[in-house]
N, C-alpha and C positions, 0 to 999 in steps of 0.2 A: 244150386245143383249141379256137380260137374259129371259129364259126359262124354262119351268117346268122340273125337273128330277125326273126320278124315279129310286131310290139305288137299283142297282143289286148286290151284295157282292158277291165280288172275280169274277163277269162277269159270275156267272152262275143262270142259270134258269130254272126250270122245266118247260115244254110243258105245264101243266097244268098253272101255273102261269102266263106265256104268255098267253095264251088261256085267261083267266081270263082279264089279262090287254088291249087287244086286244076287248074284248066282251065290257067293260067298254068304250074304248075308241071310238067304234063303234056307243054305246047307246048314246055319247055325239057329233056326227056329224061329228067326225073325219075320213079323210079317210087313214093316215097314219103314220109312227113314223120314230124316227131317232135313231140312237146310236152316243153316245159320247166317248171321246178319253179316259174316265176313267170306260170303259166299263159300263155305264150307260143307259140309255133308256130315248129319248128326245122326249116331246110332243112339236112340233113346232108351233102349233094352239093354244097351253091352254090345260090345263084339269082339271078338277076337281074331286077330291074325299074325300068322306066322312071317317073317320077314323072308323065310324062302319060298314063300307062295308069290307067282306072278314075278320071280326075281329082283323082290323089294320095291316094285316101282310104286307102292302105294304108300303114304309118308300118313302114319296113322299114330293121335297125339291120346293119350289114355288120361283118366282122372287122375287129378295131383300131378301131371307131369310139367312142369314150367315151360319146356322146350319148344318152338314150334308154333309158328304165328303164320296164316295163311296171308296170301297176297292179294289185295282187292284190286279190281281194275273193272273200267269201265266199258271193256272189250263189247260186253253184253247188249250195249245201246247203241253201239258204230253200225251204221246205215239204216239202223229202225227209227230214231231220234236227230234232231240237231246234232252237228258235232263241229270240231274243228278241221276243216278241210283236208289238211294235210295227213290227220290221223287216222289213218285206214284200219282195218280188222290186222289186215297182215303185220302192219306195226307193231299194234301191240301183241301179236303173237313172237315176233322176233326180240322185242324187249323182254317180255316174260321169261323167254328160252335162255336168257343171259343167266338167270339165277339157276345156278345149277346146286348150290348148299342150301337147305330151308331156313329161312329167315328166323332167328330169335326176335327181333322188333315187328312192329307192324308196319307194312308198306301199303301204300295207296298208289295206285298208277292209274291216273284219271283224266277226264277230257271236262274243261270246264263248262259247256256250252251244255254239257247233258244234265239231266236233275234224276235221273234214275240211280246212280251209284254217288253215295256221299263224298267230298272230297279231303275232307281235314280228319278222318276217323284214326288215321294210322299215328304212329311216331315218327315215320319218315313219309313226306307226301309230296310224291312227284306229280306235278300238274299242268298239262300242255300249255305252251306259249302260243304266241300268234307266228313266230318264226320256227318253220318247218327245222324239225328236229331238235328242236331244243325247250327245256322243262324247266319251270320253276320248283322250287324243293322247298317246302315249309317243314318244320322242324320242331315237335313238341317230345322229347324224351319222359319217360314216366315218371320222373320226380322233377322236371320243368312244371313252373305256375303257368307259361304263356306258350305259346308257338312263335316262333322265331322264322324268319325268311334267311334262305341261302343268301350269299351278295353278290351270286351270279346264276345264270341260265346253264343249264347240265344237258350236255349233249346226248342225245337217245343210245347211243352202243356205249356209254361210261356210266350208265343209270345202275348197274348191278355192281360194279367195280367199285363206285363210290359210296354206293350202302356198306357192302362188305368191309369196306376200309371204314367208314363212319360206326358200322356196328361193332370191329374190333377196338377203336378208340374207346369209346364209352363203355365198353366191357372192362378196361384198365381202371379207367379214374374218372369221377365225374370232371364234367367241362361246359362252357356256354359256347355259344354259336361262335365266335369269334376264331377261340381256342381251336374248335374243328375244321373251319374253314383253312385257318393256316398250315395246320397238320396233313389235311387232305391234302392242299394244294402242295405242301414238299414233298409226300408220298406218290401221288399221281399224278402223269404227265397227262391232263385232261383238257379237250376241248370244248374250253368254257366260252357264254359269249356274255358280254356286259349287259345287265338289265337296262334296257332304256326307257322302260316305262312300267308302272305297277301292274300286277294282277289284275284283270278286269273280270269279274265273275256275274254276268247277266243273269238276272233273276226271272226263271219261268217258272209257271204252275207246275206242279207234279204231273206227268203224263199218266194217262192211261195206258196199262202194258197186257192186257189179256187180251184172250180169244183169237182169231185166225185175222191176220191183218195182211194188207198188200205190201210187195217190198218190190220196189222195180216195177220193172214190164213183167215181168213171167215167173215170179216168186211169190211167196207169201212166208209169213213169220206167225209161230204161236206162240203165246204166251200161258201158262199154265198155271192157277193160284189155288190150294185146298186150305180151306178155315182155319182147320186144326193142325195143319202142317204134319201132318201125317201121310206121305207117300206111298202106297200101296206098292208091293214090292212086284207081283203079277203084273199089274197095270206099266208100270217102268220097264219090265223085260220085255212086252210086248212092244212097248214105245221105241226100247232101240232095234227091235229085229224093224221097225218099221223106217227107222232112221237109215238103214244099211240096205234097206231096199230103197231107199229114196237118194241114196248115196248123200246124204246127210253127215257131216264130217264132225261137226259141235255143237254141244247142248254147252246151253248159260247156264250159269245160277245169277239170281238176283239178290239183293242184300234184302230183300223184303219178303224172304221165306217162298221163293216161287222160282220158276226156271223159265226160258226162250230158245225155243227151237227156230234160227232162223234158214232160209236157203229150201223150203217145201216146193217143188216145182208147181207151174198153175196145174199140169195137166195130171198131179196127184195130192190137189186140194180136196178134192170128194174122198179120196179115201182115207184121208184124218178126219173130216169130219164124220164120216160112218165110223170109223174108230172110237174116235171117241163119243157119239151116238149110243153104239152098242157098249160102251163102259161106264155110259150115264154120268159123264164129267160135264159138270156145269162150268161154261167158258163166258157167262153172262154177268157176273157179279159186280155191284155197282162199284163207281169209286171209291164209294164211301168205306166198303170193304177192303179195298184193295191198300188204300194209303197208311195202314197202321203197321207199327214195329213194336214186334211183342219178345219178351225172353223166351228162350225156346226151351220146350218141355216145363210150363208152369203153368197149371190149370186156372190159378187165383188170374191172371192176367188175359187168359182167353174168355174167361165169364165175366169178366169186368168189359173187355173189348164187346163181346157180344150184347151184354146190358145197354153198352153205351149205343152202338150203331142203331139196334133196335129203336132208341128211345128216338135220336136223333133222326132215325127215319121217318116214327111215327109223327115227328113235327116238321117234316118234308125242309131238313135244314140242309142247304147246299154246301158242301165241304171243297168243292173242286180248287185243286192247286194245292190244299194243305194237308199236311201230313202230322199223323199221332204217335206218340212214343208212351208206351208204358214201362214203369222202371221199378225199382226197388230203389230208396233212399240212396243215392251215392255219388255225392258231391265231385268223386274223382273222375265220374265215367264222360264220355265225350259222346254226345247226344247228336242226333244229327235229321231230326224232325222239329217241324214247325211248332208245336205243340207238345209238351211234357206230360204224363201223369204220374206223378212219384207216390209210391206208398210208403208212408213212415214206418219206421223201425219200433218196435214197442220196447219203450224201457225193461232193461233185464227184469226190475221187482213185479215189473208188471205181466210178463208173458204167462206166468201160470193164470193170471183171470181170463175169462172170454170177453174182451172187448172189442167193439165196432174198430175196424180200420179206418185210417183217416189219411186224405192226401192230400199232396200239394199240388198245382197245377203253374207251370212256366211255358212261357213262348219266347220263341226267338226273335231278335229286335228285327222289326218290319216282316215278321213270319218267317225270315230268311234263314234257315239253318247253317247256310257258309259263313255268315257273320261270326259266328261261335259266341255269341252274346246272348244269353239268355235270361229274361226280366222274372221275377217271382210275379206271379199274379195275385194267387191265394195260398192261405196254406190253412193245415189242419184243418178240411173240412170232409164230411161225411160223403160217401158212395151218390148218395140221393142226390147231392148239392150237384155233381158233377155235370149233366148233362146240360144245365141252366149257364154253366160256366163257359162250357165248351161254345155252346150257342153265342152267349155275349162276344168271346172272342172270335169267331166265325165272321160275327158282322163288324167287328173293329178292323179284319182283316179284308173285309170286301170294302170297307171304307177307306182304306189305307192304298189301297191294290191302284196300282199306276204312278202311285207320287214317289218310290223307293223300287227301282228295277235294276240296279248293279250293287254289287259289292265290292270295293275298292281296296285291295292290298290289307287287310283286318279291319277296313271302315266301311259302314254302310253310308253310300252316297245317295244322295235325292237326285233322281232325274225325272224331270215330268215329261209326260207323254205330250207331245205339241203338236197340234193340225192333222189329226188322222184325216188322210184323202178320201177312203172311202169306204159305204158299209160293209162290214165285218159278219159272215155268218158261221154260224159254229152245228159242227152235227151233233143232235141229240143223242145219237146212242154212243159214240165215244169221245166226244167232246174235240176233235179234229178241228180247227178254223181254216177257212176259206176267207184268206185277204187278197182282193183283186191286185194289192199292192206287187204281191209277189206270183200271182198266177198259181197253177200247178203243174210242176214241171213233171209229174208223175205220168198224166193224163196229157201232156202236150198243150197245154191250158197257157198262153201267151200271160205276160205281166199285163196288167191294164183291161183286162177282159172282167166286166161287172158280174156279181154272183148272177143277176137275172140275167143278162145276155148267155148264161152259160147252156148248153141243148137241155133239154128237158130229161134224157136218159142219163145226166151227169150222174155219177155216184160218190160217194166219201173214198178217195186214195187210199184210207185205212181199213175201215169194215166194211165198206159197199153199200150203206146205206144210201137209200134214193134221195134226190135233192130235195123232196118234200120234206125229209126230216130235219132240216138245216134252219137253224132259228136265226133271226138277227140277235146279231151280239152288241153292234155300235152304230149309231145314227150320225155322230157327227162328222161334219163336213170341213173340206178345207176352205180357210177366207179366201174369199178372191179379193 
């Protein structure tokens, strides 16, 4: 299904820009908008936009248009999830600002230490290295069979220039990674750096990204997710006004059909909670709801997800850390979830006959989507068989968890977890972990403080659940 898309560079939009979009949509009789997997805004019922409005600031891609891809970035996870120390929110904004012209190719600009935004779903993927202001570049052009790594690290302020040069080169003729590197090096005076070690992508479980959560000492961030991905325009309009009132400058769209607002002042937290309450907004979905990626505006995928979530919930199955995707069969696609459910396409000679759909189930190697290697688990199965398959795979995931924790330059490497020193506790509300090895910097808890030695009024740094809501996660002790 072809839909009208609004490009939102890096998934970052100001409340003023969003309110303008909302007002234009309301004027055209729309009631809601959706979010796409590339952090763009989708108009399910169509949208007309004149370039003369708003001085042409909005970039709209209409159905059947080939030009225009959104830049994906992990700006959204900066400051709220683990991140590369040098890669600040402002650094992301400066890099995004370099892109003056709309890219033709899909571009990803990401931090490898976060798990919320996929690293390798672009044609051109810039991934932060440990060296300040230097990035790995992974390329997989539309006609390539595999992903290739660029031979040098790219300097932050050369990213856009190098991208546009690659775009220009590959639009003229087909070429491989070596030719691209040689021609770019000849044509651009860039500040490259030698790759001294391969990209290391740690494996972390998928994070909980919904609800009101603490950000530093005096701020909060809010994650909002709606099951049907149809966000009410009147709600969004009032929300933008509240952002203005709280001097919040950015709204961040995720790759999971949701959005995050950072920088809510501590003294305005109650205002936001009252606003959400009056609107009847649910901000307590289970992780089992939040970890699915579905194609936009397809009823069959939402119905299938609803069936599977309900069934897994009835069996009380844990999927903590896993992600699931539903897709129509497409071997050319770039998946970014741990487990993928593909709906098979009916042969043309059977399309007129009403027969039940069948599905394939694939899972990423080590259940880590960043390996970009998928294993076919089962093929041509009925919808009713899917829950038992997913339960089987979730058990396999937990059996293997801890024995494969890093992805190293295209190959999943095995790293055993040895000699944990402390008991680790986990919040049963949002799954935040308290590990004495690290303490809790947000609440000034020093490293080495055992959970049982925390004060009775200690609460979760993320969702503020009381200490009593934490459960023991491991009991392994260091050998002495």
